[in-house]
C-alpha positions in Angstrom: -4.1 18.2 46.7 -2.5 15.6 44.5 1.2 14.9 44.6 3.4 13.7 41.8 6.5 11.6 42.8 9.3 11.6 40.4 11.3 8.4 40.0 14.9 8.3 39.1 16.1 5.7 36.7 19.8 5.2 37.1 20.0 2.4 34.4 17.5 3.0 31.7 16.8 0.0 29.5 18.5 0.5 26.2 18.1 -1.5 23.0 20.6 -4.3 22.5 23.2 -2.8 20.4 24.5 -6.2 19.3 21.1 -7.5 18.0 20.9 -7.7 14.2 18.6 -9.1 11.6 19.3 -12.7 10.5 19.5 -13.2 6.8 17.5 -15.9 4.9 20.8 -17.6 4.0 21.8 -17.9 7.7 18.3 -19.2 8.6 18.7 -21.9 5.9 22.1 -22.8 7.2 20.8 -23.1 10.8 17.9 -25.2 9.5 20.3 -27.6 7.6 22.5 -28.0 10.7 19.5 -28.7 12.9 18.2 -31.2 10.3 21.6 -33.0 10.1 21.8 -33.1 13.9 18.3 -34.6 14.1 19.1 -37.2 11.4 22.3 -38.2 13.2 20.7 -38.4 16.6 17.8 -40.5 15.1 20.3 -42.8 13.3 22.2 -43.3 16.6 19.0 -44.1 18.4 17.8 -46.5 15.7 21.2 -48.2 15.7 21.1 -48.6 19.5 17.6 -50.0 19.4 18.5 -52.4 16.6 21.6 -53.6 18.6 19.4 -54.2 21.6 16.8 -56.1 19.6 19.5 -58.1 17.8 21.1 -59.1 21.1 17.8 -60.1 22.6 16.9 -62.1 19.5 20.2 -63.9 19.3 20.0 -64.7 23.0 16.6 -66.3 22.5 17.9 -68.2 19.4 20.9 -69.5 21.5 18.5 -70.5 24.3 16.2 -72.4 21.8 19.2 -74.1 20.2 20.5 -75.1 23.7 17.1 -76.5 24.7 16.9 -78.4 21.4 20.3 -79.9 22.0 19.4 -81.0 25.5 16.2 -82.5 24.3 18.0 -84.4 21.5 20.6 -85.7 24.0 18.0 -86.8 26.4 16.1 -88.5 23.6 19.3 -90.2 22.4 20.1 -91.5 25.9 16.5 -92.7 26.3 16.6 -94.6 23.0 19.9 -96.2 24.0 18.6 -97.1 27.4 15.7 -98.8 25.8 18.1 -101.1 23.9 19.5 -102.6 27.1 17.2 -105.6 27.3 17.7 -106.3 23.6 21.4 -106.1 23.8 21.6 -108.4 26.9 19.1 -110.8 25.2 21.3 -111.0 22.1 24.4 -111.6 24.3 22.7 -114.4 26.1 21.4 -116.0 22.9 24.6 -115.6 20.8 27.4 -115.9 23.3 27.2 -119.7 23.8 27.3 -120.4 20.1 30.0 -117.9 19.5 32.0 -119.2 22.4 31.7 -122.8 21.2 33.1 -122.0 17.8 35.4 -119.3 19.2 37.2 -121.8 21.5 38.4 -123.8 18.5 39.6 -120.6 16.8 41.4 -119.4 20.0 43.1 -122.7 20.5 44.2 -123.0 16.9 45.6 -119.4 17.0 47.4 -120.1 20.3 48.9 -123.3 19.0 50.1 -121.6 15.8 51.8 -118.9 17.9 53.6 -121.5 20.0 54.7 -123.5 17.0 56.0 -120.4 15.3 57.9 -119.0 18.4 59.0 -122.3 19.9 59.0 -125.0 17.2 60.9 -127.6 19.2 58.7 -127.5 22.3 56.2 -130.3 23.1 52.6 -129.1 23.2 49.7 -130.2 25.4 46.2 -128.9 25.2 44.0 -129.3 28.3 40.2 -129.0 27.8 37.0 -130.1 29.4 35.5 -133.4 28.5 32.7 -131.6 26.7 35.1 -129.7 24.4 37.7 -132.5 23.8 36.0 -134.1 20.7 35.8 -130.7 18.9 39.4 -129.8 19.7 40.6 -133.2 18.6 38.8 -132.9 15.3 40.5 -129.6 14.8 44.0 -131.2 14.7 43.0 -134.5 13.0 44.9 -133.7 9.8 47.5 -131.4 11.4 51.2 -132.2 11.3 51.7 -130.4 14.6 52.9 -132.8 17.3 50.6 -132.2 20.3 48.6 -134.0 23.0 45.0 -133.3 23.9 44.0 -134.2 27.5 40.9 -133.7 29.6 41.2 -131.6 32.7 38.3 -131.9 35.2 39.1 -128.5 36.6 38.3 -126.8 33.3 34.8 -125.8 32.5 33.3 -125.8 28.9 34.7 -122.9 26.8 38.0 -123.1 28.8 41.3 -124.5 27.6 44.9 -124.4 28.8 47.8 -124.9 26.4 51.1 -125.9 27.9 54.6 -126.0 26.3 58.2 -126.2 27.6 58.5 -122.6 28.5 55.0 -121.6 29.5 51.3 -121.9 29.2 48.3 -120.0 27.9 44.8 -120.0 29.4 41.7 -119.4 27.3 38.5 -118.6 29.1 35.7 -117.5 26.8 33.1 -117.7 29.6 35.1 -115.0 31.4 35.2 -113.0 28.2 31.4 -113.3 28.0 31.1 -112.1 31.6 33.5 -109.2 30.9 31.4 -108.2 27.9 28.2 -108.4 30.0 29.8 -106.3 32.7 30.8 -103.7 30.1 27.3 -103.5 28.7 25.8 -103.1 32.2 28.4 -100.4 33.1 27.6 -98.5 30.0 23.8 -98.5 30.6 24.3 -97.7 34.3 26.3 -94.6 33.3 23.5 -93.6 31.0 21.0 -94.0 33.8 23.2 -91.9 36.1 23.4 -89.1 33.6 19.7 -89.0 33.1 19.0 -88.9 36.9 21.6 -86.1 37.3 19.9 -84.0 34.6 16.5 -84.6 36.2 17.8 -83.5 39.6 19.5 -80.5 38.2 16.3 -79.6 36.3 14.3 -79.6 39.5 
């Protein structure tokens, strides 16, 4: 015999009493809001992507500019370093002639200074035997009272001017050596900078 079991449903499912039909106007409003939210989110994403791309591009540009600057500086120093033999050759070629004519100028300038500051003092110029004729010719027609004497301790391009209250020593050979030392020091510093950059690059 068949049996039928009856079930008790304590909480029967009832239709949602709050459900309602959405009007076309409300659907259109929801659609517009969703569209605006999508546009805004898309614009924010595009702006963020643009900022990232811009930062990467600018970083690359800065890197390229920095590399170009370093290359230019290195080329500049290399060009300067290559001038060292030429500069030293010019110094060796021109310095003797400049010193020879320069001694007369320096002596004349020193004598003028002494005559102007101590007009009553007696003046004596000491020079090497090699330079004496040129210095004597310098004051041939001068009204300045002075004596020109040879000094065996003085080398060519050297002169000593003595007066009552002091003396002045002119040494153009020392000036030439000082110029040469300055040139060598300048190019040595260029070489040091180049070696430092090479070591840092490695």
